[in-house]
SERO-4910 file (N, C-alpha, C, O; in steps of 0.05 Angstrom, whole numbers):
BEGIN
 pado doro    nc1    nc2    nc3   cac1   cac2   cac3    cc1    cc2    cc3    oc1    oc2    oc3
  Met    A    305    793   1236    328    779   1224    324    779   1194    303    772   1184
  Arg    A    345    786   1179    343    787   1150    346    759   1139    363    743   1148
  Met    A    330    753   1118    332    726   1105    353    727   1083    358    748   1072
  Asn    A    364    704   1078    384    702   1056    371    710   1030    349    702   1024
  Gly    A    385    726   1013    374    736    988    367    715    969    345    716    956
  Lys    A    384    694    965    379    672    947    354    656    955    338    647    939
  Lys    A    352    652    982    329    637    992    303    652    987    282    640    980
  Thr    A    304    679    990    280    695    984    271    693    955    248    690    950
  Ile    A    290    693    937    284    691    908    271    664    902    252    662    888
  Arg    A    283    642    914    272    616    909    243    614    919    226    602    906
  Gln    A    238    625    943    211    624    954    191    639    937    169    630    933
  Lys    A    200    662    926    182    678    908    175    662    883    153    662    874
  Leu    A    196    650    871    191    634    847    172    611    852    155    605    836
  Leu    A    176    598    875    158    575    882    130    585    886    111    572    877
  Thr    A    126    608    898     99    619    903     86    626    876     62    620    872
  Val    A    101    638    857     90    644    831     82    619    816     61    618    803
  Ser    A    100    598    817     94    573    803     69    560    814     52    550    798
  Leu    A     66    560    840     42    548    852     17    563    845     -4    551    840
  Ala    A     19    590    844     -4    606    836    -12    601    807    -36    599    801
  Leu    A      8    599    789      1    593    761    -12    566    758    -30    563    742
  Ala    A     -2    547    773    -13    520    771    -42    519    779    -57    501    771
  Cys    A    -51    538    795    -79    538    805    -97    553    785   -122    551    788
  Leu    A    -86    567    765   -103    581    746   -114    562    726   -100    543    718
  Pro    A   -139    567    715   -150    549    695   -133    549    670   -123    570    660
  Gly    A   -128    525    659   -114    522    634    -84    524    636    -70    523    616
  Thr    A    -73    525    661    -44    527    664    -32    504    678     -9    504    687
  Ala    A    -48    482    681    -38    458    694    -14    447    679    -13    448    655
  Leu    A      5    437    694     29    426    681     21    400    666      5    384    676
  Ala    A     32    397    642     25    373    626     35    348    639     55    348    653
  Ala    A     20    327    635     27    301    645     41    285    623     39    291    600
  Ser    A     56    264    632     70    247    613     55    221    611     47    209    631
  Phe    A     51    211    586     37    187    581     55    168    565     65    176    544
  Pro    A     61    144    574     79    126    560     68    117    534     43    118    529
  Ala    A     85    107    516     77     96    490     57     73    493     41     68    475
  Thr    A     58     60    516     40     37    520     12     45    530     -5     27    534
  Asp    A      7     71    533    -19     80    543    -41     70    524    -39     74    500
  Pro    A    -63     58    535    -84     48    517    -99     69    502   -114     62    484
  Ala    A    -96     94    509   -109    115    494    -96    121    468   -107    136    451
  Ile    A    -72    110    463    -58    115    437    -63     91    419    -58     68    426
  His    A    -74     98    395    -80     77    375    -59     77    354    -52     98    343
  Tyr    A    -48     53    348    -26     50    328    -36     36    303    -53     18    305
  Glu    A    -26     44    280    -30     30    255     -4     26    241     14     44    242
  Gly    A     -1      3    227     24     -3    213     42    -21    230     33    -31    252
  Arg    A     66    -26    221     84    -45    234    100    -32    256    123    -23    251
  Trp    A     89    -31    279    103    -22    303    109    -46    320     96    -67    318
  Gln    A    130    -44    337    135    -65    357    142    -51    383    155    -30    384
  Glu    A    133    -63    405    140    -53    431    167    -65    441    171    -89    437
  Asn    A    183    -48    452    209    -57    461    215    -43    488    224    -20    488
  Gly    A    209    -56    510    215    -44    536    199    -19    541    209      0    553
  Gly    A    173    -18    533    157      5    537    159     26    515    143     45    514
  Cys    A    178     23    497    182     41    474    169     28    449    171      3    446
  Tyr    A    156     44    433    146     34    408    165     41    385    173     64    383
  Glu    A    173     21    370    192     25    348    179     19    321    162      2    319
  Ala    A    188     34    301    178     30    274    200     36    254    217     54    258
  Ala    A    201     20    233    220     26    211    207     16    185    219      2    169
  Gln    A    182     25    181    169     22    155    156     49    149    151     64    168
  Gly    A    152     56    124    140     82    118    111     84    125     97     63    126
  Ala    A    102    108    131     73    114    135     60     99    158     36     94    156
  Val    A     75     91    179     62     82    203     51    107    217     61    129    213
  Tyr    A     30    103    233     19    127    246      5    119    272      0     96    278
  Leu    A      0    140    288    -14    136    314    -35    159    316    -32    180    304
  Glu    A    -56    153    332    -77    173    336    -85    172    366    -84    152    379
  Thr    A    -93    195    375   -104    197    402   -120    223    405   -117    241    388
  Asp    A   -137    225    425   -149    250    433   -135    261    457   -126    245    474
  Phe    A   -133    287    459   -119    299    482   -133    325    490   -148    337    474
  Thr    A   -128    334    514   -138    359    524   -114    377    530    -93    368    537
  Gly    A   -119    403    528    -98    422    534    -92    440    510   -104    437    489
  Thr    A    -73    458    514    -65    477    493    -40    469    479    -31    482    460
  Arg    A    -28    446    487     -2    439    477      1    408    478    -10    396    496
  Ile    A     15    397    459     22    368    460     50    364    449     57    377    429
  Ala    A     65    347    462     92    341    453     97    311    454     83    297    468
  Ala    A    117    303    439    124    274    437    152    269    446    170    285    441
  Asp    A    156    246    460    183    237    466    190    219    442    184    195    442
  Leu    A    204    231    423    210    217    397    240    219    392    251    240    389
  Gln    A    252    196    391    281    194    386    284    184    357    279    161    351
  Asp    A    293    202    340    294    196    312    311    216    298    304    240    296
  His    A    334    208    287    353    227    276    347    235    248    352    258    240
  Glu    A    336    218    232    335    222    203    306    227    192    303    242    173
  Asn    A    287    213    204    260    213    192    245    239    196    250    254    215
  Arg    A    226    243    178    207    265    180    180    254    189    173    232    182
  Trp    A    165    271    203    139    263    213    118    284    206    124    307    202
  Leu    A     93    274    203     71    292    196     52    294    220     43    274    231
  Val    A     46    319    227     28    324    250      2    336    240      3    356    225
  Ser    A    -20    325    248    -46    336    241    -62    339    267    -65    319    282
  Ile    A    -73    363    272    -89    368    295   -118    373    286   -123    389    268
  Asp    A   -136    359    299   -165    362    294   -172    358    264   -190    371    253
  Gly    A   -158    339    251   -163    333    224   -154    354    204   -161    353    180
  Gly    A   -138    373    213   -129    395    195   -106    386    178    -97    363    179
  Pro    A    -95    405    162    -72    399    144    -48    389    160    -44    397    183
  Ser    A    -33    371    148     -9    360    161     14    380    160     17    394    140
  Arg    A     30    380    181     54    396    182     78    378    186     77    360    204
  Lys    A     99    381    170    122    363    172    141    372    194    148    396    195
  Val    A    150    354    211    168    361    233    190    340    234    188    318    223
  Arg    A    211    348    248    233    329    255    235    327    285    228    346    299
  Ala    A    244    305    295    247    301    323    268    320    334    288    325    322
  Ala    A    262    331    358    281    349    371    306    334    378    305    311    385
  Ala    A    329    348    376    354    335    382    357    329    412    370    310    420
  Asp    A    343    345    428    344    341    457    318    350    469    308    372    464
  Gly    A    306    333    486    281    340    499    257    333    481    260    321    460
  Pro    A    233    340    491    209    333    476    206    348    450    216    370    447
  Thr    A    193    335    431    187    348    405    159    360    407    139    345    409
  Val    A    157    386    405    131    399    407    116    395    381    126    402    360
  Leu    A     92    383    383     76    377    360     56    399    354     50    405    331
  Ala    A     46    412    375     27    434    372     27    450    398     30    438    420
  Glu    A     23    476    397     20    492    420      3    517    413     -1    522    390
  Gly    A     -6    531    434    -23    554    429    -51    546    420    -65    563    408
  Leu    A    -60    522    426    -86    513    418   -107    524    438   -100    532    460
  Thr    A   -132    524    430   -153    531    449   -154    509    470   -151    486    464
  Asn    A   -159    517    494   -159    498    516   -184    480    514   -207    490    516
  Gly    A   -181    455    509   -203    437    506   -194    411    494   -170    404    495
  Arg    A   -212    396    482   -206    370    471   -198    372    442   -211    387    426
  His    A   -177    357    434   -167    358    407   -160    329    398   -158    311    415
  Thr    A   -157    326    372   -147    300    361   -119    303    350   -112    325    340
  Leu    A   -103    283    353    -76    282    342    -72    259    324    -81    236    330
  Arg    A    -60    264    301    -50    243    284    -21    248    278    -14    270    269
  Leu    A     -4    229    284     25    232    280     34    209    262     31    185    269
  Glu    A     44    216    238     50    196    218     78    199    207     87    222    202
  Arg    A     92    177    204    119    178    193    117    183    163    102    170    149
  Ala    A    133    203    153    131    211    125    152    196    108    149    195     84
  Thr    A    172    184    120    195    173    106    196    143    108    187    132    128
  Glu    A    208    130     88    207    101     86    227     88    106    243    102    119
  Gly    A    226     62    107    241     47    127    271     50    125    285     47    146
  Ser    A    282     55    102    311     56     99    324     79    113    349     80    115
  Tyr    A    308     97    124    319    120    139    322    114    168    327    132    184
  Gly    A    319     90    176    325     82    204    301     78    222    278     83    214
  Ile    A    307     68    246    286     61    265    278     86    281    295    101    291
  Ser    A    252     90    283    241    111    300    234    100    327    222     78    329
  His    A    240    115    348    235    106    376    215    126    389    222    149    394
  Phe    A    191    117    394    170    134    405    165    124    434    157    101    438
  Arg    A    169    142    453    166    135    481    141    146    495    135    138    517
  Gly    A    127    164    482    103    173    494     96    202    487    110    214    471
  Leu    A     76    213    501     66    240    495     64    256    521     61    245    543
  Glu    A     65    282    518     60    301    540     35    318    533     35    331    512
  Ala    A     15    317    550     -9    332    547    -23    334    574    -15    321    593
  Asp    A    -45    349    576    -60    350    601    -73    323    607    -72    314    629
  Ser    A    -85    311    586    -97    285    589    -99    272    561    -99    286    541
  Leu    A   -102    246    560   -106    231    536   -132    215    538   -139    206    560
  Glu    A   -145    211    516   -168    193    514   -167    178    488   -156    188    468
  Ala    A   -177    153    488   -177    137    464   -193    151    442   -214    162    448
  Pro    A   -183    151    417   -198    165    395   -223    150    389   -225    126    391
  Ala    A   -243    165    380   -268    153    371   -264    141    343   -258    155    324
  Arg    A   -267    115    341   -263    100    316   -285     80    312   -297     71    331
  Gln    A   -290     73    286   -309     52    281   -300     26    293   -276     20    294
  Ala    A   -319     10    303   -311    -16    315   -299    -33    294   -280    -49    300
  Glu    A   -308    -32    269   -297    -47    247   -289    -28    225   -305    -12    216
  Arg    A   -264    -31    216   -255    -15    193   -238    -33    175   -226    -52    183
  Leu    A   -239    -26    149   -220    -39    131   -192    -31    138   -186     -9    147
  Arg    A   -174    -50    134   -145    -45    137   -131    -57    113   -132    -81    108
  Leu    A   -117    -40     97   -104    -49     73    -73    -48     78    -63    -29     90
  Glu    A    -60    -68     68    -31    -69     69    -20    -67     40    -28    -81     22
  Phe    A     -1    -48     36     11    -43     10     40    -51     11     55    -42     29
  Val    A     48    -67     -8     76    -76    -10     87    -66    -36     77    -72    -57
  Gly    A    109    -50    -35    118    -38    -60    146    -27    -59    162    -35    -42
  Asp    A    151     -9    -77    177      3    -81    175     33    -77    158     43    -61
  Ser    A    192     49    -90    193     78    -86    167     91    -94    160    112    -82
  Ile    A    152     80   -113    126     91   -121    107     90    -98     91    109    -93
  Thr    A    107     68    -83     89     64    -60     99     80    -36     83     88    -19
  Ala    A    125     85    -35    137    100    -12    134    130    -15    136    145      5
  Gly    A    128    140    -39    125    169    -43    151    183    -49    155    207    -42
  Phe    A    169    170    -62    196    180    -68    195    207    -83    183    209   -104
  Arg    A    208    227    -72    211    254    -84    185    267    -92    183    281   -112
  Asn    A    163    262    -77    137    274    -84    131    299    -68    109    310    -71
  Asp    A    151    310    -53    144    333    -35    165    355    -37    172    367    -17
  Gly    A    175    360    -61    195    381    -64    215    376    -87    214    355    -99
  Gln    A    232    394    -91    252    392   -112    278    378   -102    286    383    -79
  Lys    A    289    362   -119    314    348   -112    337    369   -112    342    382   -131
  Arg    A    351    370    -88    374    388    -85    395    373    -68    391    372    -44
  Gly    A    415    363    -81    436    349    -66    424    323    -54    411    308    -67
  His    A    431    319    -28    422    294    -15    398    300      3    399    296     27
  Asn    A    376    309     -9    353    317      7    329    298      3    306    306      7
  Asp    A    334    273     -6    312    255    -12    293    251     12    269    250      9
  Ala    A    304    249     36    287    246     60    269    270     64    246    267     73
  Ala    A    279    293     58    264    318     63    241    321     43    222    336     49
  Ile    A    242    308     20    222    312     -1    205    287     -5    196    282    -28
  Glu    A    203    271     15    186    247     13    163    249     33    166    255     56
  Asp    A    139    246     23    114    246     39     99    220     34     82    219     15
  Gly    A    104    200     50     91    174     46     61    175     48     48    159     36
  Ser    A     50    194     63     21    196     67      7    204     41    -17    201     39
  Met    A     22    216     22     10    225     -3     18    209    -27     12    217    -49
  Ala    A     31    186    -22     34    166    -44      7    154    -50    -12    159    -36
  Phe    A      6    139    -72    -20    130    -81    -34    112    -61    -58    112    -58
  Ala    A    -18     96    -45    -30     76    -28    -46     88     -5    -69     81     -2
  Pro    A    -35    107     11    -51    120     31    -75    135     20    -97    136     31
  Gln    A    -71    148     -3    -93    163    -16   -115    143    -24   -139    150    -20
  Leu    A   -108    121    -34   -128    100    -41   -142     90    -16   -167     87    -16
  Ala    A   -127     84      5   -139     75     29   -160     95     40   -181     87     49
  Arg    A   -153    120     40   -171    141     50   -196    142     33   -218    147     44
  Leu    A   -194    139      7   -217    139    -11   -236    116     -3   -261    119     -5
  Leu    A   -225     94      6   -241     71     13   -248     70     43   -260     50     52
  Gly    A   -241     91     58   -247     92     86   -232     72    102   -243     60    121
  Ala    A   -207     66     95   -192     45    107   -167     55    121   -156     76    114
  Asp    A   -158     40    142   -132     44    153   -112     30    135   -120     15    117
  Tyr    A    -86     36    139    -66     24    121    -40     18    135    -32     30    155
  Ser    A    -26     -1    123      1     -8    130     18     -8    105     10    -20     85
  Ile    A     41      5    106     58      7     82     84     -8     87     98     -3    106
  Val    A     90    -26     69    116    -41     70    129    -36     42    125    -51     24
  Ala    A    144    -14     41    155     -6     15    183      4     18    190     18     38
  Lys    A    200     -2     -2    228      7     -2    236     16    -30    231      2    -49
  Ser    A    248     39    -32    257     48    -58    278     28    -69    295     19    -54
  Gly    A    275     22    -94    293      4   -107    286    -26   -105    300    -43   -116
  Glu    A    264    -32    -91    257    -60    -86    247    -74   -111    232    -62   -126
  Gly    A    255    -99   -114    245   -115   -135    239   -143   -125    246   -151   -103
  Val    A    224   -158   -141    217   -185   -133    240   -204   -138    245   -222   -122
  Val    A    255   -200   -160    279   -216   -165    304   -198   -170    326   -208   -167
  His    A    300   -173   -176    322   -156   -183    318   -127   -172    298   -114   -180
  Asn    A    335   -118   -154    333    -92   -143    347    -71   -162    365    -78   -177
  Trp    A    337    -46   -160    348    -25   -178    378    -23   -173    388    -21   -150
  Gly    A    393    -22   -195    422    -18   -193    438    -42   -184    463    -40   -182
  Ala    A    426    -64   -180    440    -88   -170    453   -103   -194    444   -100   -217
  Pro    A    474   -118   -189    486   -134   -210    469   -158   -217    450   -164   -203
  Trp    A    476   -171   -239    463   -196   -246    482   -220   -242    505   -217   -249
  Pro    A    474   -241   -230    448   -244   -216    448   -228   -190    469   -224   -178
  Asp    A    424   -219   -181    422   -203   -157    418   -222   -133    398   -235   -130
  Arg    A    439   -224   -116    438   -242    -93    431   -227    -67    435   -237    -45
  Gly    A    420   -202    -70    412   -187    -47    385   -196    -36    373   -216    -46
  Leu    A    375   -181    -17    348   -187     -6    327   -176    -25    330   -155    -38
  His    A    304   -190    -25    282   -182    -42    256   -182    -26    256   -188     -2
  Thr    A    234   -177    -39    209   -172    -25    200   -195     -7    192   -191     15
  Glu    A    202   -219    -17    193   -242     -2    207   -244     25    195   -251     45
  Glu    A    233   -239     25    249   -240     50    241   -217     69    237   -221     93
  Arg    A    240   -193     58    234   -170     74    206   -169     85    200   -159    106
  Tyr    A    187   -181     70    159   -179     77    154   -190    105    136   -180    119
  Arg    A    168   -210    113    163   -223    139    171   -205    163    162   -210    185
  Trp    A    188   -186    159    200   -171    181    182   -149    191    168   -136    176
  Thr    A    184   -144    217    170   -122    229    182    -95    220    167    -77    213
  Leu    A    208    -93    220    222    -69    213    237    -73    187    245    -95    180
  Tyr    A    242    -51    173    258    -52    149    286    -61    157    296    -54    178
  Gly    A    299    -76    139    327    -83    144    342    -86    118    331    -97     98
  Ala    A    366    -75    117    382    -78     93    396   -105     92    404   -114     70
  His    A    398   -118    115    411   -144    117    396   -162    136    379   -152    151
  Lys    A    401   -187    135    389   -206    154    401   -201    181    426   -204    184
  Thr    A    385   -193    200    396   -187    227    379   -202    248    355   -204    245
  Pro    A    392   -211    269    377   -226    290    356   -208    304    336   -218    313
  Gly    A    361   -182    305    342   -164    319    317   -158    304    299   -145    315
  Asn    A    315   -165    279    291   -159    264    271   -181    267    273   -202    255
  Thr    A    251   -176    283    231   -196    290    212   -201    267    209   -185    249
  Ile    A    200   -225    267    180   -232    247    154   -218    255    145   -219    278
  Trp    A    141   -205    236    116   -191    241     94   -210    248     89   -230    234
  Gln    A     80   -204    270     58   -221    279     32   -209    266     20   -190    277
  Ser    A     25   -219    243      3   -207    227    -24   -208    242    -42   -192    235
  Glu    A    -27   -226    261    -52   -227    275    -56   -202    294    -79   -197    303
  Lys    A    -35   -187    299    -38   -162    315    -56   -142    301    -73   -130    314
  Leu    A    -53   -139    276    -69   -121    260    -78   -135    234    -66   -130    213
  Pro    A    -98   -152    236   -106   -167    212   -115   -148    189   -129   -128    194
  Val    A   -106   -154    165   -112   -137    142   -135   -148    126   -139   -173    125
  Ser    A   -149   -130    113   -172   -138     96   -163   -147     68   -176   -162     55
  Ala    A   -140   -137     59   -129   -144     33    -99   -135     33    -91   -117     47
  Val    A    -84   -148     16    -56   -141     12    -53   -133    -18    -60   -149    -36
  Ile    A    -42   -110    -23    -38   -100    -50     -8   -101    -56      8    -88    -42
  Leu    A      0   -116    -77     28   -118    -85     32   -100   -110     21   -104   -131
  Ala    A     49    -79   -106     54    -60   -127     84    -59   -133     99    -42   -123
  Leu    A     93    -79   -149    122    -83   -154    126    -89   -183    107    -93   -198
  Gly    A    152    -89   -191    158    -97   -218    174    -77   -234    189    -84   -252
  Thr    A    172    -51   -226    187    -31   -240    217    -35   -239    231    -33   -259
  Asn    A    227    -41   -215    256    -44   -212    267    -70   -224    290    -72   -232
  Asp    A    250    -91   -225    258   -116   -238    265   -112   -267    282   -126   -278
  Phe    A    252    -92   -280    256    -87   -308    271    -60   -313    269    -49   -335
  Ser    A    286    -51   -293    299    -25   -295    325    -26   -310    335     -5   -319
  Asp    A    337    -49   -313    362    -52   -328    356    -55   -357    343    -75   -366
  Lys    A    366    -37   -373    360    -37   -402    373    -60   -417    365    -68   -439
  Lys    A    394    -72   -404    409    -93   -418    400   -121   -409    404   -140   -424
  Arg    A    387   -123   -386    378   -149   -376    350   -147   -366    341   -126   -357
  Arg    A    336   -169   -367    310   -171   -354    307   -199   -343    321   -217   -351
  Pro    A    289   -203   -324    285   -230   -313    276   -250   -334    263   -242   -354
  Tyr    A    282   -275   -330    271   -296   -347    242   -301   -340    233   -297   -317
  His    A    227   -310   -360    199   -315   -356    193   -332   -332    179   -324   -314
  Glu    A    203   -357   -333    196   -376   -311    207   -366   -284    194   -370   -264
  Glu    A    231   -355   -284    242   -344   -260    223   -323   -247    219   -324   -223
  Tyr    A    213   -306   -264    196   -284   -254    169   -294   -244    159   -287   -222
  Val    A    157   -312   -259    131   -322   -251    133   -338   -225    116   -336   -207
  Gln    A    154   -354   -223    158   -370   -199    163   -352   -175    153   -357   -153
  Ala    A    178   -330   -178    184   -312   -156    159   -298   -146    155   -296   -122
  Trp    A    142   -289   -165    117   -277   -157     98   -296   -143     85   -290   -123
  Thr    A     97   -321   -154     80   -341   -141     90   -347   -113     74   -350    -95
  Ser    A    116   -349   -110    127   -354    -83    121   -331    -64    115   -335    -41
  Leu    A    123   -306    -74    117   -283    -57     88   -285    -48     82   -279    -25
  Met    A     70   -292    -66     41   -293    -59     36   -316    -38     19   -313    -21
  Arg    A     51   -337    -41     49   -359    -20     57   -348      7     44   -353     27
  Cys    A     79   -333      8     88   -321     33     67   -302     45     61   -304     69
  Val    A     57   -284     28     37   -265     38     12   -280     47      0   -272     68
  His    A      3   -300     32    -21   -315     40    -17   -330     66    -36   -332     82
  Ala    A      7   -341     71     12   -356     95      9   -337    120      1   -346    141
  Met    A     17   -312    117     15   -293    139    -12   -280    141    -19   -269    162
  Asn    A    -28   -281    119    -54   -268    119    -74   -287    104    -83   -280     83
  Pro    A    -80   -309    117    -95   -330    102   -124   -322     94   -135   -334     76
  Glu    A   -135   -301    107   -162   -293    100   -163   -270     80   -185   -262     71
  Ala    A   -140   -258     74   -140   -234     58   -135   -239     28   -118   -254     21
  Pro    A   -151   -227     11   -145   -228    -18   -119   -213    -24   -112   -194    -10
  Ile    A   -106   -222    -45    -81   -210    -53    -86   -198    -81    -94   -212   -100
  Ile    A    -81   -172    -83    -86   -158   -109    -59   -149   -120    -45   -133   -106
  Cys    A    -53   -158   -143    -27   -151   -156    -32   -130   -178    -50   -133   -195
  Leu    A    -16   -109   -178    -19    -88   -197      2    -90   -219     25    -98   -214
  Glu    A     -6    -82   -243     14    -79   -265     33    -56   -257     24    -37   -245
  Pro    A     59    -58   -263     77    -35   -258     66     -9   -270     56     -9   -293
  Leu    A     68     12   -255     56     37   -264     69     50   -288     55     58   -307
  Pro    A     96     53   -289    108     68   -312    102     53   -338    108     29   -341
  Ala    A     91     67   -357     85     54   -383    109     45   -398    108     28   -416
  Ala    A    133     56   -390    158     48   -404    167     20   -396    183      8   -410
  Val    A    156      9   -374    164    -18   -366    153    -38   -387    131    -35   -397
  Ser    A    169    -58   -393    160    -78   -413    133    -89   -406    127    -96   -383
  Pro    A    115    -92   -426     89   -104   -421     91   -133   -412     72   -144   -401
  Leu    A    114   -145   -416    118   -173   -406    115   -174   -375    106   -194   -365
  Ala    A    123   -152   -362    121   -152   -332     92   -157   -323     87   -175   -307
  Gly    A     74   -142   -334     46   -146   -327     35   -173   -335     21   -186   -319
  Leu    A     42   -182   -359     32   -208   -368     42   -231   -350     27   -249   -344
  Trp    A     67   -229   -341     78   -250   -324     67   -248   -296     64   -269   -283
  Ile    A     62   -224   -286     49   -222   -260     21   -234   -261     13   -248   -242
  Glu    A      7   -228   -282    -20   -240   -285    -19   -270   -286    -36   -284   -274
  Glu    A      1   -281   -300      5   -310   -301     10   -321   -273      0   -343   -266
  Ala    A     26   -307   -257     32   -316   -230      6   -316   -213      3   -334   -197
  Cys    A    -11   -297   -217    -37   -296   -203    -53   -321   -210    -66   -333   -193
  Glu    A    -53   -328   -235    -68   -352   -244    -57   -377   -231    -73   -395   -223
  Arg    A    -31   -379   -229    -19   -402   -216    -27   -403   -186    -34   -424   -175
  Ala    A    -26   -380   -173    -33   -378   -145    -62   -386   -141    -69   -399   -121
  Gln    A    -79   -378   -159   -108   -385   -156   -111   -415   -157   -128   -426   -143
  Arg    A    -96   -428   -174    -98   -458   -176    -89   -471   -150    -97   -494   -145
  Glu    A    -74   -457   -134    -65   -467   -108    -84   -459    -85    -79   -465    -62
  Gly    A   -106   -446    -93   -126   -438    -73   -120   -411    -60   -133   -404    -40
  Ile    A   -101   -396    -71    -95   -370    -60   -113   -349    -74   -114   -349    -99
  Pro    A   -127   -332    -59   -145   -312    -72   -129   -289    -84   -128   -267    -73
  Ala    A   -117   -294   -107   -100   -274   -120   -115   -262   -144   -129   -276   -157
  His    A   -110   -236   -148   -124   -222   -169   -104   -202   -182    -85   -194   -170
  Tyr    A   -110   -195   -207    -92   -177   -222   -108   -153   -232   -130   -156   -242
  Ile    A    -96   -130   -230   -108   -105   -241    -88    -92   -260    -66    -85   -252
  Ala    A    -96    -90   -285    -79    -76   -305    -82    -46   -302   -103    -36   -294
  Leu    A    -61    -32   -308    -61     -2   -306    -59     11   -333    -71     32   -338
  Asn    A    -45     -1   -352    -39     13   -377    -49     -1   -402    -39      3   -424
  Glu    A    -69    -18   -398    -79    -34   -421    -92    -17   -443    -92    -24   -466
  Asp    A   -103      6   -435   -115     25   -455    -97     48   -461   -106     69   -470
  Gly    A    -71     45   -457    -52     67   -460    -42     75   -432    -53     67   -412
  Pro    A    -22     92   -432    -11    101   -406    -32    113   -388    -47    131   -396
  Leu    A    -34    103   -363    -54    113   -345    -48    142   -337    -66    158   -335
  Leu    A    -22    148   -332    -14    175   -324      0    189   -347     14    177   -363
  Ala    A     -4    215   -347      9    232   -367     36    241   -357     42    238   -333
  Pro    A     54    251   -375     80    260   -366     79    279   -343     96    278   -325
  Gly    A     60    297   -342     57    317   -321     49    305   -294     50    319   -274
  Asp    A     41    280   -294     34    267   -269     58    255   -254     55    245   -232
  Phe    A     82    258   -266    106    248   -253    124    271   -245    120    294   -254
  Val    A    143    265   -228    161    287   -217    182    295   -238    199    312   -231
  Gly    A    180    284   -262    199    292   -283    216    269   -293    232    273   -311
  Asp    A    211    245   -281    228    222   -290    211    200   -303    222    179   -310
  Gly    A    185    204   -306    168    184   -318    164    160   -301    152    140   -311
  Thr    A    172    160   -277    170    137   -259    156    143   -233    138    128   -225
  His    A    163    165   -220    152    171   -193    130    192   -195    135    214   -204
  Pro    A    106    185   -188     84    204   -190     85    226   -170     95    223   -148
  Thr    A     75    249   -178     71    271   -160     48    264   -141     35    243   -144
  Lys    A     42    282   -122     19    277   -104     -7    276   -121    -24    259   -116
  Ser    A    -10    294   -140    -34    294   -157    -34    269   -175    -56    258   -180
  Gly    A    -11    261   -185    -10    236   -201    -18    212   -184    -31    194   -194
  Ser    A     -9    211   -159    -17    189   -141    -47    190   -136    -59    169   -134
  Ala    A    -58    214   -134    -87    216   -130   -102    205   -154   -123    192   -151
  Arg    A    -92    211   -178   -105    201   -202   -104    170   -203   -123    157   -210
  Leu    A    -81    159   -195    -79    129   -194    -97    118   -173   -110     97   -177
  Ala    A   -100    131   -150   -117    122   -129   -146    122   -138   -161    103   -132
  Arg    A   -155    143   -152   -182    144   -162   -188    122   -182   -210    112   -183
  Tyr    A   -168    116   -198   -171     94   -218   -175     67   -204   -191     51   -212
  Leu    A   -159     63   -182   -159     37   -169   -183     33   -150   -191     10   -147
  Ala    A   -193     54   -139   -214     51   -118   -237     33   -127   -244     14   -113
  Pro    A   -250     39   -150   -273     22   -158   -265     -6   -167   -281    -24   -167
  Arg    A   -240     -9   -175   -231    -35   -184   -222    -53   -161   -222    -77   -163
  Leu    A   -214    -40   -139   -205    -55   -116   -229    -62    -98   -230    -84    -86
  Ala    A   -249    -45    -97   -272    -48    -79   -285    -76    -80   -292    -86    -59
  Pro    A   -289    -87   -104   -303   -113   -105   -289   -136    -91   -301   -156    -84
  Phe    A   -263   -133    -86   -248   -154    -73   -248   -151    -42   -237   -168    -28
  Leu    A   -259   -129    -32   -257   -123     -4   -283   -132     11   -304   -131     -1
  Pro    A   -280   -140     36   -304   -146     52   -321   -121     56   -310    -99     57
  Arg    A   -347   -125     60   -365   -103     65   -364    -96     95   -366   -113    112
  Ile    A   -361    -70    100   -360    -61    128   -385    -43    133   -391    -26    116
  Asp    A   -398    -47    155   -421    -30    162   -411     -2    168   -395      2    186
  Arg    A   -421     17    152   -411     45    154   -428     62    172   -425     86    173
  Thr    A   -446     50    187   -462     66    206   -445     77    228   -428     63    238
  Gly    A   -449    102    234   -433    115    256   -404    118    249   -387    108    263
  Pro    A   -397    132    227   -369    134    219   -352    148    240   -362    165    255
  Ser    A   -328    141    240   -308    153    259   -302    182    252   -302    189    228
  Arg    A   -298    198    272   -289    225    267   -262    226    255   -254    246    242
  Leu    A   -246    205    258   -219    205    249   -216    191    222   -194    187    212
  Gln    A   -238    185    210   -237    170    184   -223    187    163   -220    178    140
***
């Protein structure tokens, strides 16, 4: 009796598939949810129904995996992500429009490390990460105790336009938050990091805003888990005890003084900075707060003087606040250290700023036993 032709083809395909599955290194990849304990998260993530969501710049995750390929279930229309395998150079990717986003393939069959980091700041929307596809996952080898630094800032901290030439509306494509000064500084100090930064952000006055500026400012946004342009019920308050930080670095002030016709009043500015430090201290009572002078030398020197005065007021209230000047001996960065606007540093300019800050920040940080360093450091 002759068999149906379609049935014969299906049986042959099934036989081939089963045979391939039995060969070494050809096992079908398994799916691991975002909640799998083998995935380590840093930065402001929140779990929502088994999905991990983020809308701050330079959040990242790490894991070890086996196999020749790894893919992510990543729903994200606008943001760019950085993929690093086995500690190698990062490659920028975008989430696939449909189906899994392949992060790496054609690897040698064995154990590998993955680091997946968001390259773009919070204003580009919420990223939804649902999990990974690989042969297996294992928790990454990390130091039991590591420094964790939180950086609060503006476009300079976010890495604005540091990864390419401006052409039309391509700002998201040329932003690499991992190479802004803050992550570079954290890596010099062997620290993990959390970035809370938005282009245009000011303590009392946002870039391009009218006077008086009645929009949202750093103190209001700092409390939120996700970036938000407006006050919204869905933006939860960040639970800082989830990822306690060793120090908080405030790098703001450029946008407050960006209007050539107006600038903040002395008492208004000092009070706003002091209030911001109270907010940060309330959420991180054990962490020192380090305030930086605005980086662009063109910013009025009053900005730094008033920030330093706010630190002194905070200290009198028992808040461990400190001030680091950047331009007291002349401009810290040269014109060639900026992307061409005298405000936003290049990757190398950010590296220069990070090297300047590392020895000045270190005395304020707790000492961590460095025996047995992590492979992922």
